[in-house]
N, C-alpha and C positions, 0 to 999 in steps of 0.2 A: 206517305201520300201516293196515290196512284197517278198514272199519267192522264192528262187532260185530253179527252176525245173531242175533236172539233165537230160541232153539230151544224147541220144545214137543213133548211126547210124545203120539203118536196113541193113542187108547184102543182102536183096533181091532188094529193090527199091532204096537204098542209101539215103533215107531221114533221117534227124535228127528229132527224135521224143522223147517225154517224156518217161522216163524209165518205167513207169507204164503200158503203152500201148504195150509193147514189151514182147516177150518170150525170156528168157535167157537160153543159153546153156553154161555149164562151164566145163573146163578141170582142174582137180585138179593137185597138184604137183606130185602125183604118176601116172599121166597119165589117170586117170579114167574120162570118159566123161559122163555127166548126164544133165538132164533137171533141171533147177533151178527156180521153180515157185515163191519162196520167194525173190529171187534176193540177197540173203545174203551169199551164199556159197563162200568160198574162192577159188581163182584160176583165170585162164584166162577166161573171159566171152565173148560171142558173142551174138548178139541180132537180132531177126527177128520179123517183124510185125505180128500181129495176123491175117494174111490174107493168104489165100491159094495161091494166085498169087505170093506173095513175097516169100513164101516157095518154090514154084516151080522154081522161078528164082534163088534162093540161091542154090538149089540142082543142077540145070543145070550149073551154073557158078562155082560150087564147092567152094563157098564162105566160108562155115563153115570150111572145111578142111584147107583153106588158113588162116583164122582168128585164128583158134585154133592150127595151125601148127602140125596137126596129122591126121591120117586116122579115118574117122567116121564110126562106125559099122552100118549095115543096120537096126538093131533093134532100134537104136536111131532115125533114120529117120522115122521109122514106128511110134514110140511113139510120135514124134514131129508132124507128120501128123495127128494123132488122136487128140492130144491136140489142134491143130489149127483148125481142122474140127469141134470140139465140142463147141468152143466158138464163 
């Protein structure tokens, strides 16, 4: 048997993809929202494809705010946009 690959749903396109190909945003227990490039921070996580179109769809649909159940600061969107644009 092969190794089991964890799948996560992209908030932009809605496709189930391998965890490694996605960018993770996490909300910690104290309400702090941050990017999680390692994928190991504890807290509620949300995933977006490493694709500008998926990012734009997620922002337009407010998917991140719904998934993390809180308001997302503009600085986080800017940081996420830079991260996705650079890769």
